[in-house]
C-alpha angles and dihedrals in degrees: 000000000000121000112224127190126181138192135174121210130164107325094334137090117206127203127187113196131174118233123192110319092249091054105046139221127316128216109202122193117203130190121181089353094304126110105242100171139011133189127195113210140163098249145005093255090062090048093053089048092052091048089052096045097042101034107014094244108168111232092230091065093071117104126190108232093184120224122352 
């Protein structure tokens, strides 16, 4: 089961998705339907922090979409 979280802010869509436990958690940044950046981190909290620091995404915008 993969946890997936999403947020939309400005012209970007952000997706946090777990990979295998030994790999980590990805933060994907999409613009116009294309992935323009990705970050591999240890946990979702770090991903939301990067989204905030790099793109200004407020932490309350994130929604858990469950498994995808």
